[in-house]
Every structure is written in C-alpha cells, then in structure tokens.
C-alpha positions as CSV (number, residue, x, y, z in Angstrom):
1,S,26.6,-77.0,32.6
2,Q,24.4,-79.7,31.1
3,V,23.7,-80.5,27.4
4,S,21.0,-82.8,26.0
5,G,20.0,-84.0,29.5
6,S,23.1,-86.0,30.2
7,N,25.3,-85.5,33.0
8,A,28.4,-87.0,34.6
9,I,30.5,-86.9,37.8
10,I,34.2,-86.8,37.1
11,V,36.6,-87.1,40.1
12,L,40.0,-85.5,39.7
13,M,42.7,-86.0,42.4
14,P,45.5,-83.4,43.0
15,D,48.1,-85.6,41.2
16,G,46.1,-85.6,37.9
17,T,44.6,-89.1,38.4
18,G,40.9,-89.0,37.7
19,Y,37.9,-91.2,36.8
20,L,34.5,-91.0,35.3
21,A,32.5,-92.1,38.4
22,E,28.8,-91.7,37.5
23,H,26.9,-90.6,34.4
24,T,23.6,-90.7,32.7
25,L,25.0,-91.3,29.2
26,Q,23.0,-93.7,27.1
27,P,24.7,-96.7,25.5
28,L,25.7,-95.9,21.9
29,P,25.1,-98.0,18.8
30,D,27.8,-100.0,17.1
31,G,30.5,-97.8,15.6
32,L,30.3,-95.0,18.1
33,T,32.2,-94.3,21.3
34,Y,32.2,-91.6,24.0
35,Q,35.4,-89.6,24.3
36,L,36.5,-87.5,27.3
37,W,38.3,-84.2,26.8
38,A,40.1,-81.9,29.3
39,V,40.6,-78.2,28.9
40,V,44.2,-77.5,30.0
41,D,46.0,-74.2,29.5
42,G,43.2,-73.2,27.1
43,K,43.7,-76.2,24.8
44,I,41.3,-79.1,24.5
45,I,43.1,-82.4,24.8
46,S,41.9,-86.0,24.6
47,A,41.8,-87.6,28.2
48,G,40.7,-90.9,26.8
49,V,38.2,-93.0,24.9
50,L,35.4,-94.1,27.2
51,G,33.7,-96.8,25.1
52,P,30.1,-97.1,24.0
53,D,28.6,-97.8,27.4
54,P,31.2,-96.5,30.0
55,R,31.5,-97.9,33.6
56,V,34.2,-96.4,35.9
57,V,36.9,-95.2,33.6
58,P,40.3,-94.0,34.8
59,F,42.4,-91.3,33.2
60,R,45.3,-89.0,33.8
61,I,45.8,-85.4,33.0
62,D,48.1,-82.5,34.1
63,P,46.1,-80.9,36.8
64,Q,48.1,-77.6,36.4
65,G,46.2,-75.3,34.2
66,F,43.1,-77.6,34.3
67,A,39.8,-75.6,33.5
68,G,37.2,-78.1,32.3
69,F,36.0,-81.3,30.8
70,A,33.7,-82.4,27.9
71,I,32.4,-85.7,26.6
72,T,31.5,-86.2,22.9
73,E,30.2,-88.9,20.8
74,E,32.9,-90.1,18.2
75,E,33.6,-93.0,15.8
76,V,35.1,-96.0,17.6
77,G,38.8,-95.4,18.2
78,G,38.3,-91.8,19.0
79,V,39.5,-88.7,17.2
80,A,42.5,-86.3,17.5
81,S,40.1,-83.3,17.8
82,S,36.3,-83.3,17.9
83,Q,34.0,-81.6,15.5
84,N,31.0,-82.7,17.6
85,D,29.0,-80.8,20.2
86,P,29.5,-82.2,23.7
87,V,26.9,-84.3,25.3
88,V,28.3,-83.2,28.8
89,A,30.5,-80.1,29.5
90,W,31.9,-78.6,32.6
91,L,34.0,-75.4,32.7
92,E,35.4,-73.7,35.7
93,A,33.5,-70.4,36.3
C-alpha cells in the first residue's frame, strides 16, 4: 500500500539481509530522520534508522515470521516505538 504518495522498494534476501533499494522519500529538514520498521511475528520492530535523505541502506531482520515493512518520520536518532503514521507501508496480503 502507499501513503502520502511516497513509495519504496525494499529487497529482502532469504537469510534476512535486506536493503532499501529505491524510494521517492523527500529529504527531511534538520532534526528529523526516516526510520524503517519490520512486522515480525505480529510485532513491529525497528529495522534501522535511514537518515534524513536515504540512499541504499542495508539492514538485517529475522525472515521467519516476517509480514511487512513501514517507514516513518522520527526525531534524529530514531525511537523505540513510533507514534507516527507511516509514510510508506507494505503488509503481506
């Protein structure tokens, strides 16, 4: 699914290595960063802080139980759990 007109291509290998490959995220102002979340076994866990203007960003998650991704805008440094609506979200049907 798409939210707010942004989208992203995220590649996930069978061993759990993944990366943000392409996206239409706009650069963020000072003090903000994009954060990547993974839905694993029904829990939303941080998969990494992407920075304010992401390029190709690698990450690693447990592929067992994986069910989706989301990207949010957060304060620099990231957060343990987001209160913000995702700018990009994808869930397995």
